[in-house]
A tleap script that builds the chain and sets N, CA, C and O, in Angstrom:
source leaprc.protein.ff14SB
mol = sequence {
  NMET PRO ILE GLY ASP HIE HIE SER ALA TYR
  LEU ALA LYS ALA LEU ALA ALA LEU THR PRO
  ALA GLY HIE GLU ARG VAL ASP GLU LEU LEU
  ASP GLN LEU THR GLU VAL VAL GLY ASP ARG
  ARG ARG LEU VAL ARG PHE ALA ARG ALA ARG
  ARG GLU GLU ALA ASP ALA GLY ARG PRO GLU
  GLY GLY ALA GLY GLY ASP ALA ALA ALA ALA
  LEU THR ARG GLY GLU LEU GLN GLY LEU LEU
  VAL GLY PHE ARG THR ILE ARG ASP GLU GLU
  PRO LEU ASP ASP VAL ALA ASP TRP ALA ASN
  ALA VAL LEU ALA LEU LEU GLU ASP GLU ALA
  GLY CARG
}
set mol.1.N position { 44.640 -36.697 -29.596 }
set mol.1.CA position { 44.509 -36.687 -28.525 }
set mol.1.C position { 43.992 -35.121 -27.985 }
set mol.1.O position { 44.623 -34.098 -28.247 }
set mol.2.N position { 42.876 -35.147 -27.279 }
set mol.2.CA position { 42.425 -33.719 -26.805 }
set mol.2.C position { 43.364 -33.165 -26.041 }
set mol.2.O position { 44.126 -33.772 -25.289 }
set mol.3.N position { 43.308 -31.803 -26.262 }
set mol.3.CA position { 44.302 -30.932 -25.635 }
set mol.3.C position { 44.612 -31.178 -24.040 }
set mol.3.O position { 45.761 -31.302 -23.615 }
set mol.4.N position { 43.555 -31.227 -23.294 }
set mol.4.CA position { 43.581 -31.580 -21.693 }
set mol.4.C position { 44.365 -32.782 -21.510 }
set mol.4.O position { 45.183 -32.772 -20.590 }
set mol.5.N position { 44.223 -34.097 -22.425 }
set mol.5.CA position { 44.998 -35.326 -22.356 }
set mol.5.C position { 46.388 -34.990 -22.501 }
set mol.5.O position { 47.232 -35.477 -21.748 }
set mol.6.N position { 46.716 -34.078 -23.548 }
set mol.6.CA position { 48.135 -33.797 -23.984 }
set mol.6.C position { 48.698 -33.070 -23.010 }
set mol.6.O position { 49.875 -33.295 -22.727 }
set mol.7.N position { 48.023 -32.144 -22.372 }
set mol.7.CA position { 48.714 -31.363 -21.210 }
set mol.7.C position { 48.786 -32.125 -19.933 }
set mol.7.O position { 49.537 -31.712 -19.049 }
set mol.8.N position { 48.061 -33.219 -19.751 }
set mol.8.CA position { 48.018 -33.804 -18.559 }
set mol.8.C position { 49.272 -34.896 -18.558 }
set mol.8.O position { 49.874 -35.267 -17.551 }
set mol.9.N position { 49.547 -35.364 -20.058 }
set mol.9.CA position { 50.683 -36.185 -20.314 }
set mol.9.C position { 51.863 -35.347 -20.133 }
set mol.9.O position { 52.832 -35.892 -19.603 }
set mol.10.N position { 51.964 -34.111 -20.477 }
set mol.10.CA position { 53.048 -33.228 -20.431 }
set mol.10.C position { 53.543 -33.188 -18.859 }
set mol.10.O position { 54.660 -33.509 -18.454 }
set mol.11.N position { 52.460 -32.726 -18.095 }
set mol.11.CA position { 52.640 -32.855 -16.640 }
set mol.11.C position { 53.199 -34.174 -16.018 }
set mol.11.O position { 54.052 -34.268 -15.135 }
set mol.12.N position { 52.606 -35.066 -16.598 }
set mol.12.CA position { 53.333 -36.402 -15.937 }
set mol.12.C position { 54.672 -36.534 -16.368 }
set mol.12.O position { 55.401 -37.177 -15.613 }
set mol.13.N position { 55.147 -36.098 -17.358 }
set mol.13.CA position { 56.497 -36.071 -17.976 }
set mol.13.C position { 57.377 -35.208 -17.087 }
set mol.13.O position { 58.497 -35.605 -16.766 }
set mol.14.N position { 56.933 -34.126 -16.712 }
set mol.14.CA position { 57.407 -33.051 -15.894 }
set mol.14.C position { 57.525 -33.355 -14.453 }
set mol.14.O position { 58.446 -32.822 -13.834 }
set mol.15.N position { 56.615 -34.234 -13.776 }
set mol.15.CA position { 56.723 -34.732 -12.539 }
set mol.15.C position { 57.952 -35.820 -12.631 }
set mol.15.O position { 58.985 -35.826 -11.961 }
set mol.16.N position { 57.577 -36.651 -13.560 }
set mol.16.CA position { 58.493 -37.851 -13.513 }
set mol.16.C position { 60.177 -37.289 -13.597 }
set mol.16.O position { 61.102 -37.936 -13.106 }
set mol.17.N position { 60.349 -36.002 -14.297 }
set mol.17.CA position { 61.634 -35.651 -14.519 }
set mol.17.C position { 62.285 -34.709 -13.239 }
set mol.17.O position { 63.408 -34.206 -13.208 }
set mol.18.N position { 61.458 -34.655 -12.435 }
set mol.18.CA position { 62.013 -33.581 -11.291 }
set mol.18.C position { 63.111 -34.236 -10.665 }
set mol.18.O position { 62.977 -35.404 -10.297 }
set mol.19.N position { 64.196 -33.613 -10.499 }
set mol.19.CA position { 65.412 -34.208 -9.616 }
set mol.19.C position { 64.933 -33.778 -8.202 }
set mol.19.O position { 63.991 -33.034 -7.930 }
set mol.20.N position { 65.924 -34.508 -7.231 }
set mol.20.CA position { 65.669 -34.267 -6.081 }
set mol.20.C position { 65.702 -32.829 -5.571 }
set mol.20.O position { 64.944 -32.459 -4.674 }
set mol.21.N position { 66.651 -31.970 -6.191 }
set mol.21.CA position { 66.733 -30.694 -5.874 }
set mol.21.C position { 65.614 -30.140 -6.392 }
set mol.21.O position { 65.282 -29.119 -5.789 }
set mol.22.N position { 64.739 -30.522 -7.520 }
set mol.22.CA position { 63.727 -29.857 -8.185 }
set mol.22.C position { 62.682 -29.914 -7.277 }
set mol.22.O position { 62.125 -28.885 -6.896 }
set mol.23.N position { 62.258 -31.382 -6.769 }
set mol.23.CA position { 61.240 -31.917 -5.819 }
set mol.23.C position { 61.328 -30.911 -4.487 }
set mol.23.O position { 60.334 -30.314 -4.076 }
set mol.24.N position { 62.390 -30.822 -3.985 }
set mol.24.CA position { 62.651 -29.723 -2.991 }
set mol.24.C position { 62.451 -28.249 -3.127 }
set mol.24.O position { 62.224 -27.549 -2.140 }
set mol.25.N position { 62.538 -27.741 -4.414 }
set mol.25.CA position { 62.226 -26.375 -4.823 }
set mol.25.C position { 60.716 -26.338 -4.927 }
set mol.25.O position { 60.135 -25.548 -4.184 }
set mol.26.N position { 59.903 -27.198 -5.872 }
set mol.26.CA position { 58.512 -27.347 -5.788 }
set mol.26.C position { 58.082 -27.395 -4.569 }
set mol.26.O position { 57.254 -26.511 -4.349 }
set mol.27.N position { 58.359 -28.226 -3.474 }
set mol.27.CA position { 57.783 -28.209 -1.875 }
set mol.27.C position { 58.148 -26.659 -1.675 }
set mol.27.O position { 57.206 -26.022 -1.204 }
set mol.28.N position { 59.193 -25.985 -1.904 }
set mol.28.CA position { 59.426 -24.673 -1.138 }
set mol.28.C position { 58.376 -23.759 -1.885 }
set mol.28.O position { 57.746 -22.949 -1.205 }
set mol.29.N position { 58.145 -23.846 -3.289 }
set mol.29.CA position { 57.277 -23.015 -3.998 }
set mol.29.C position { 55.839 -23.107 -3.568 }
set mol.29.O position { 55.150 -22.091 -3.474 }
set mol.30.N position { 55.374 -24.313 -3.305 }
set mol.30.CA position { 54.111 -24.577 -2.877 }
set mol.30.C position { 53.883 -24.306 -1.357 }
set mol.30.O position { 52.731 -24.074 -0.990 }
set mol.31.N position { 54.831 -24.318 -0.507 }
set mol.31.CA position { 54.871 -23.839 0.658 }
set mol.31.C position { 54.381 -22.495 0.583 }
set mol.31.O position { 53.324 -22.163 1.118 }
set mol.32.N position { 55.261 -21.554 -0.191 }
set mol.32.CA position { 55.157 -20.018 -0.323 }
set mol.32.C position { 53.666 -19.807 -0.741 }
set mol.32.O position { 53.072 -18.871 -0.206 }
set mol.33.N position { 53.026 -20.560 -1.616 }
set mol.33.CA position { 51.889 -20.374 -2.086 }
set mol.33.C position { 50.685 -20.498 -0.827 }
set mol.33.O position { 49.787 -19.673 -0.658 }
set mol.34.N position { 50.877 -21.566 -0.115 }
set mol.34.CA position { 50.063 -21.968 1.014 }
set mol.34.C position { 50.090 -20.703 2.030 }
set mol.34.O position { 49.089 -20.308 2.628 }
set mol.35.N position { 51.399 -20.117 2.142 }
set mol.35.CA position { 51.549 -19.297 2.941 }
set mol.35.C position { 50.670 -17.686 2.425 }
set mol.35.O position { 50.012 -16.950 3.159 }
set mol.36.N position { 50.878 -17.565 1.354 }
set mol.36.CA position { 50.422 -16.451 0.986 }
set mol.36.C position { 48.766 -16.398 0.618 }
set mol.36.O position { 48.082 -15.379 0.526 }
set mol.37.N position { 48.395 -17.594 0.461 }
set mol.37.CA position { 46.706 -17.714 0.244 }
set mol.37.C position { 46.047 -17.641 1.441 }
set mol.37.O position { 44.865 -17.301 1.478 }
set mol.38.N position { 46.745 -17.953 2.545 }
set mol.38.CA position { 46.131 -17.884 3.958 }
set mol.38.C position { 44.877 -19.007 4.129 }
set mol.38.O position { 45.125 -20.211 4.071 }
set mol.39.N position { 43.777 -18.595 4.303 }
set mol.39.CA position { 42.745 -19.497 4.629 }
set mol.39.C position { 41.775 -19.649 3.350 }
set mol.39.O position { 40.644 -20.133 3.397 }
set mol.40.N position { 42.288 -19.252 2.431 }
set mol.40.CA position { 41.283 -19.452 1.105 }
set mol.40.C position { 41.421 -20.991 0.738 }
set mol.40.O position { 42.470 -21.404 0.245 }
set mol.41.N position { 40.409 -21.782 0.972 }
set mol.41.CA position { 40.549 -23.393 0.933 }
set mol.41.C position { 40.596 -23.876 -0.486 }
set mol.41.O position { 40.949 -25.031 -0.724 }
set mol.42.N position { 40.223 -22.963 -1.529 }
set mol.42.CA position { 40.239 -23.649 -2.845 }
set mol.42.C position { 41.666 -23.478 -3.604 }
set mol.42.O position { 42.009 -24.147 -4.579 }
set mol.43.N position { 42.361 -22.556 -3.037 }
set mol.43.CA position { 43.814 -22.201 -3.437 }
set mol.43.C position { 44.751 -23.116 -2.455 }
set mol.43.O position { 45.829 -23.513 -2.897 }
set mol.44.N position { 44.382 -23.419 -1.248 }
set mol.44.CA position { 45.039 -24.313 -0.416 }
set mol.44.C position { 45.033 -25.967 -1.201 }
set mol.44.O position { 45.968 -26.691 -1.543 }
set mol.45.N position { 43.681 -26.124 -1.278 }
set mol.45.CA position { 43.490 -27.634 -2.016 }
set mol.45.C position { 44.400 -27.648 -3.195 }
set mol.45.O position { 45.133 -28.601 -3.459 }
set mol.46.N position { 44.311 -26.372 -4.009 }
set mol.46.CA position { 45.105 -26.550 -5.311 }
set mol.46.C position { 46.411 -26.777 -5.084 }
set mol.46.O position { 46.987 -27.576 -5.821 }
set mol.47.N position { 47.204 -26.054 -3.913 }
set mol.47.CA position { 48.645 -26.389 -3.811 }
set mol.47.C position { 48.629 -27.795 -3.040 }
set mol.47.O position { 49.598 -28.488 -3.350 }
set mol.48.N position { 47.961 -28.247 -2.321 }
set mol.48.CA position { 47.987 -29.605 -1.839 }
set mol.48.C position { 47.837 -30.571 -2.930 }
set mol.48.O position { 48.409 -31.644 -2.736 }
set mol.49.N position { 47.186 -30.436 -4.058 }
set mol.49.CA position { 47.028 -31.428 -4.949 }
set mol.49.C position { 48.338 -31.408 -5.845 }
set mol.49.O position { 48.811 -32.405 -6.393 }
set mol.50.N position { 48.781 -30.301 -5.901 }
set mol.50.CA position { 50.086 -30.281 -6.826 }
set mol.50.C position { 51.339 -30.959 -6.037 }
set mol.50.O position { 52.224 -31.670 -6.514 }
set mol.51.N position { 51.153 -30.517 -4.648 }
set mol.51.CA position { 52.374 -31.097 -3.886 }
set mol.51.C position { 52.167 -32.941 -3.579 }
set mol.51.O position { 53.097 -33.654 -3.203 }
set mol.52.N position { 50.802 -33.420 -3.834 }
set mol.52.CA position { 50.648 -34.639 -3.863 }
set mol.52.C position { 51.191 -35.398 -5.111 }
set mol.52.O position { 51.788 -36.473 -5.175 }
set mol.53.N position { 50.784 -34.466 -6.148 }
set mol.53.CA position { 51.422 -34.888 -7.388 }
set mol.53.C position { 52.923 -35.057 -7.704 }
set mol.53.O position { 53.420 -35.885 -8.468 }
set mol.54.N position { 53.724 -33.855 -6.768 }
set mol.54.CA position { 55.120 -34.005 -7.015 }
set mol.54.C position { 55.516 -34.944 -6.199 }
set mol.54.O position { 56.480 -35.599 -6.595 }
set mol.55.N position { 54.895 -35.320 -4.780 }
set mol.55.CA position { 55.735 -36.529 -4.128 }
set mol.55.C position { 55.379 -37.803 -4.676 }
set mol.55.O position { 56.120 -38.751 -4.413 }
set mol.56.N position { 54.284 -38.002 -5.454 }
set mol.56.CA position { 53.825 -38.990 -5.996 }
set mol.56.C position { 54.654 -39.362 -7.361 }
set mol.56.O position { 54.738 -40.513 -7.790 }
set mol.57.N position { 55.210 -38.303 -7.932 }
set mol.57.CA position { 55.760 -38.217 -9.279 }
set mol.57.C position { 54.823 -38.462 -10.535 }
set mol.57.O position { 55.290 -38.853 -11.605 }
set mol.58.N position { 53.719 -38.256 -10.378 }
set mol.58.CA position { 52.500 -38.369 -11.421 }
set mol.58.C position { 51.435 -37.695 -11.068 }
set mol.58.O position { 51.178 -37.532 -9.875 }
set mol.59.N position { 50.684 -37.219 -12.011 }
set mol.59.CA position { 49.305 -36.477 -11.904 }
set mol.59.C position { 48.521 -37.276 -11.181 }
set mol.59.O position { 48.486 -38.464 -11.501 }
set mol.60.N position { 47.705 -36.797 -10.026 }
set mol.60.CA position { 46.796 -37.519 -9.314 }
set mol.60.C position { 45.230 -37.330 -9.952 }
set mol.60.O position { 44.877 -36.296 -10.519 }
set mol.61.N position { 44.539 -38.268 -9.795 }
set mol.61.CA position { 43.342 -38.186 -10.303 }
set mol.61.C position { 42.346 -38.134 -9.305 }
set mol.61.O position { 41.147 -37.987 -9.539 }
set mol.62.N position { 42.968 -38.285 -7.943 }
set mol.62.CA position { 41.950 -38.491 -6.865 }
set mol.62.C position { 41.219 -37.461 -6.566 }
set mol.62.O position { 40.639 -36.775 -7.409 }
set mol.63.N position { 41.186 -37.254 -5.224 }
set mol.63.CA position { 40.360 -35.868 -4.502 }
set mol.63.C position { 40.799 -34.562 -4.942 }
set mol.63.O position { 39.986 -33.649 -5.082 }
set mol.64.N position { 42.209 -34.394 -5.201 }
set mol.64.CA position { 42.597 -33.240 -5.539 }
set mol.64.C position { 42.817 -32.837 -7.130 }
set mol.64.O position { 43.321 -31.811 -7.586 }
set mol.65.N position { 42.331 -33.860 -7.747 }
set mol.65.CA position { 42.544 -33.875 -9.380 }
set mol.65.C position { 41.603 -32.797 -10.045 }
set mol.65.O position { 41.839 -32.361 -11.172 }
set mol.66.N position { 40.366 -32.333 -9.177 }
set mol.66.CA position { 39.710 -31.397 -10.108 }
set mol.66.C position { 39.733 -29.975 -9.119 }
set mol.66.O position { 38.825 -29.145 -9.070 }
set mol.67.N position { 40.980 -29.937 -8.379 }
set mol.67.CA position { 41.182 -28.910 -7.689 }
set mol.67.C position { 41.117 -27.395 -8.571 }
set mol.67.O position { 40.584 -26.407 -8.065 }
set mol.68.N position { 41.622 -27.373 -9.701 }
set mol.68.CA position { 41.562 -26.205 -10.796 }
set mol.68.C position { 40.361 -25.950 -10.942 }
set mol.68.O position { 40.084 -24.759 -10.800 }
set mol.69.N position { 39.349 -26.776 -11.227 }
set mol.69.CA position { 37.808 -26.923 -11.648 }
set mol.69.C position { 37.252 -25.843 -10.734 }
set mol.69.O position { 36.477 -25.010 -11.205 }
set mol.70.N position { 37.636 -25.808 -9.335 }
set mol.70.CA position { 36.862 -25.154 -8.319 }
set mol.70.C position { 37.190 -23.811 -7.918 }
set mol.70.O position { 36.589 -23.209 -7.027 }
set mol.71.N position { 38.241 -23.306 -8.650 }
set mol.71.CA position { 38.556 -22.075 -8.552 }
set mol.71.C position { 37.755 -21.139 -9.135 }
set mol.71.O position { 37.030 -21.374 -10.102 }
set mol.72.N position { 37.896 -19.672 -8.369 }
set mol.72.CA position { 37.210 -18.627 -9.224 }
set mol.72.C position { 38.042 -18.004 -10.398 }
set mol.72.O position { 39.214 -18.312 -10.618 }
set mol.73.N position { 37.358 -17.144 -11.093 }
set mol.73.CA position { 38.100 -16.711 -12.284 }
set mol.73.C position { 39.502 -15.928 -11.665 }
set mol.73.O position { 40.650 -16.039 -12.094 }
set mol.74.N position { 39.034 -15.133 -10.556 }
set mol.74.CA position { 40.130 -14.136 -9.965 }
set mol.74.C position { 41.384 -15.134 -9.450 }
set mol.74.O position { 42.560 -14.786 -9.548 }
set mol.75.N position { 40.965 -16.415 -8.891 }
set mol.75.CA position { 41.939 -17.274 -8.429 }
set mol.75.C position { 42.523 -17.705 -9.472 }
set mol.75.O position { 43.743 -17.748 -9.314 }
set mol.76.N position { 42.181 -18.034 -10.445 }
set mol.76.CA position { 42.832 -18.608 -11.779 }
set mol.76.C position { 44.013 -17.785 -12.400 }
set mol.76.O position { 45.167 -18.096 -12.692 }
set mol.77.N position { 43.201 -16.463 -12.508 }
set mol.77.CA position { 44.272 -15.425 -13.044 }
set mol.77.C position { 45.399 -15.180 -12.235 }
set mol.77.O position { 46.467 -14.983 -12.814 }
set mol.78.N position { 45.348 -15.147 -10.631 }
set mol.78.CA position { 46.383 -15.008 -9.875 }
set mol.78.C position { 47.352 -16.211 -9.922 }
set mol.78.O position { 48.548 -16.013 -9.710 }
set mol.79.N position { 46.900 -17.414 -10.185 }
set mol.79.CA position { 47.815 -18.549 -10.198 }
set mol.79.C position { 48.397 -18.411 -11.828 }
set mol.79.O position { 49.570 -18.686 -12.080 }
set mol.80.N position { 47.668 -18.063 -12.636 }
set mol.80.CA position { 48.229 -17.966 -14.099 }
set mol.80.C position { 49.668 -17.104 -13.958 }
set mol.80.O position { 50.741 -17.553 -14.362 }
set mol.81.N position { 49.511 -15.796 -13.318 }
set mol.81.CA position { 50.459 -14.923 -13.091 }
set mol.81.C position { 51.539 -15.661 -12.192 }
set mol.81.O position { 52.716 -15.583 -12.546 }
set mol.82.N position { 51.245 -16.287 -11.186 }
set mol.82.CA position { 52.384 -16.797 -10.339 }
set mol.82.C position { 53.085 -17.962 -11.130 }
set mol.82.O position { 54.302 -18.010 -11.308 }
set mol.83.N position { 52.199 -18.877 -11.577 }
set mol.83.CA position { 53.133 -19.755 -12.437 }
set mol.83.C position { 53.919 -19.535 -13.628 }
set mol.83.O position { 54.921 -20.199 -13.894 }
set mol.84.N position { 53.340 -18.352 -14.533 }
set mol.84.CA position { 54.322 -17.763 -15.504 }
set mol.84.C position { 55.405 -17.002 -14.944 }
set mol.84.O position { 56.339 -16.681 -15.679 }
set mol.85.N position { 55.395 -16.687 -13.776 }
set mol.85.CA position { 56.711 -16.043 -13.055 }
set mol.85.C position { 57.630 -17.040 -12.956 }
set mol.85.O position { 58.707 -16.954 -13.545 }
set mol.86.N position { 57.269 -18.202 -12.122 }
set mol.86.CA position { 57.935 -19.485 -11.845 }
set mol.86.C position { 58.496 -19.754 -13.198 }
set mol.86.O position { 59.715 -19.699 -13.362 }
set mol.87.N position { 57.609 -20.072 -14.275 }
set mol.87.CA position { 58.141 -20.719 -15.351 }
set mol.87.C position { 59.578 -19.609 -16.187 }
set mol.87.O position { 60.613 -20.000 -16.728 }
set mol.88.N position { 59.237 -18.658 -16.051 }
set mol.88.CA position { 60.151 -17.335 -16.610 }
set mol.88.C position { 61.393 -17.312 -15.762 }
set mol.88.O position { 62.501 -17.245 -16.294 }
set mol.89.N position { 61.270 -17.356 -14.704 }
set mol.89.CA position { 62.498 -16.910 -13.522 }
set mol.89.C position { 62.986 -17.942 -12.794 }
set mol.89.O position { 63.895 -17.653 -12.015 }
set mol.90.N position { 62.612 -19.110 -12.840 }
set mol.90.CA position { 62.983 -20.262 -12.112 }
set mol.90.C position { 64.483 -20.751 -12.745 }
set mol.90.O position { 64.612 -21.011 -13.942 }
set mol.91.N position { 65.454 -20.826 -11.890 }
set mol.91.CA position { 66.879 -21.244 -12.371 }
set mol.91.C position { 66.909 -22.684 -12.639 }
set mol.91.O position { 67.745 -23.101 -13.441 }
set mol.92.N position { 66.047 -23.549 -12.029 }
set mol.92.CA position { 66.254 -25.046 -12.188 }
set mol.92.C position { 65.224 -25.429 -13.362 }
set mol.92.O position { 64.013 -25.234 -13.248 }
set mol.93.N position { 65.813 -25.983 -14.486 }
set mol.93.CA position { 65.017 -26.249 -15.624 }
set mol.93.C position { 63.881 -27.389 -15.477 }
set mol.93.O position { 62.881 -27.477 -16.188 }
set mol.94.N position { 64.195 -28.141 -14.536 }
set mol.94.CA position { 63.040 -29.648 -14.328 }
set mol.94.C position { 61.904 -28.567 -13.444 }
set mol.94.O position { 60.724 -28.844 -13.664 }
set mol.95.N position { 62.091 -27.645 -12.694 }
set mol.95.CA position { 61.047 -26.935 -12.005 }
set mol.95.C position { 60.301 -26.032 -13.022 }
set mol.95.O position { 59.085 -25.996 -13.210 }
set mol.96.N position { 61.288 -25.297 -13.651 }
set mol.96.CA position { 60.441 -24.310 -14.793 }
set mol.96.C position { 59.509 -25.044 -15.702 }
set mol.96.O position { 58.462 -24.529 -16.096 }
set mol.97.N position { 59.962 -26.472 -16.098 }
set mol.97.CA position { 59.149 -27.317 -16.904 }
set mol.97.C position { 58.055 -27.712 -15.950 }
set mol.97.O position { 56.947 -27.778 -16.483 }
set mol.98.N position { 58.101 -27.991 -14.672 }
set mol.98.CA position { 56.938 -28.240 -14.233 }
set mol.98.C position { 55.815 -27.121 -14.189 }
set mol.98.O position { 54.640 -27.350 -14.475 }
set mol.99.N position { 56.302 -25.893 -13.803 }
set mol.99.CA position { 55.552 -24.771 -13.566 }
set mol.99.C position { 54.938 -24.563 -15.049 }
set mol.99.O position { 53.819 -24.052 -15.033 }
set mol.100.N position { 55.422 -24.841 -16.229 }
set mol.100.CA position { 54.871 -24.523 -17.569 }
set mol.100.C position { 53.729 -25.743 -17.698 }
set mol.100.O position { 52.633 -25.471 -18.187 }
set mol.101.N position { 53.986 -26.876 -17.312 }
set mol.101.CA position { 52.998 -28.120 -17.307 }
set mol.101.C position { 51.583 -27.709 -16.519 }
set mol.101.O position { 50.444 -27.941 -16.927 }
set mol.102.N position { 51.944 -27.070 -15.341 }
set mol.102.CA position { 50.713 -26.642 -14.521 }
set mol.102.C position { 50.458 -25.592 -15.014 }
set mol.102.O position { 49.254 -25.467 -14.788 }
set mol.103.N position { 50.904 -24.425 -15.739 }
set mol.103.CA position { 50.348 -23.421 -16.318 }
set mol.103.C position { 49.585 -23.874 -17.530 }
set mol.103.O position { 48.559 -23.235 -17.766 }
set mol.104.N position { 49.899 -24.867 -18.351 }
set mol.104.CA position { 49.096 -25.367 -19.315 }
set mol.104.C position { 47.783 -25.805 -18.925 }
set mol.104.O position { 46.787 -25.692 -19.639 }
set mol.105.N position { 47.807 -26.328 -17.724 }
set mol.105.CA position { 46.623 -27.006 -17.333 }
set mol.105.C position { 45.508 -25.943 -16.905 }
set mol.105.O position { 44.284 -26.052 -16.970 }
set mol.106.N position { 46.330 -24.836 -16.429 }
set mol.106.CA position { 45.326 -23.608 -15.798 }
set mol.106.C position { 44.868 -23.211 -16.997 }
set mol.106.O position { 43.659 -23.250 -17.228 }
set mol.107.N position { 45.755 -22.778 -17.915 }
set mol.107.CA position { 45.110 -22.045 -18.889 }
set mol.107.C position { 44.013 -22.883 -19.673 }
set mol.107.O position { 43.151 -22.201 -20.228 }
set mol.108.N position { 43.926 -24.132 -19.789 }
set mol.108.CA position { 42.963 -25.038 -20.243 }
set mol.108.C position { 41.719 -24.625 -19.467 }
set mol.108.O position { 40.638 -24.447 -20.029 }
set mol.109.N position { 41.895 -24.486 -18.227 }
set mol.109.CA position { 40.715 -24.299 -17.195 }
set mol.109.C position { 40.341 -22.963 -17.251 }
set mol.109.O position { 39.139 -22.720 -17.140 }
set mol.110.N position { 41.110 -22.063 -17.399 }
set mol.110.CA position { 40.574 -20.636 -17.738 }
set mol.110.C position { 40.029 -20.486 -18.947 }
set mol.110.O position { 39.322 -19.492 -19.114 }
set mol.111.N position { 40.187 -21.241 -19.841 }
set mol.111.CA position { 39.451 -21.287 -21.125 }
set mol.111.C position { 38.100 -21.703 -21.092 }
set mol.111.O position { 37.371 -21.355 -22.020 }
set mol.112.N position { 37.691 -22.333 -20.249 }
set mol.112.CA position { 36.544 -23.072 -20.092 }
set mol.112.C position { 35.248 -22.046 -19.675 }
set mol.112.O position { 34.125 -22.514 -19.489 }
savepdb mol mol.pdb
quit
């Protein structure tokens, strides 16, 4: 199984495992991201894609599916730092696991 597919499967599992409190926290974190990035469209699109995935409980292959691919190297680096912080400091295990799954996909993208 290619690494990207493995990480997509990991994200699917993490999304499906989000508790109601975890969903709430993910929404909160993505709202914070949207506020911080202001009008930087690529980052807003990335946050919107992650919210759609969380709401659906599964990775989206639609319009937001390639949101990470459109990011600049600097934007990717900023998201990597942010999602590492969430993973390492988030008290809700399901949210930390979700952040780690998103981080794995971002790391794949950064390696391209």
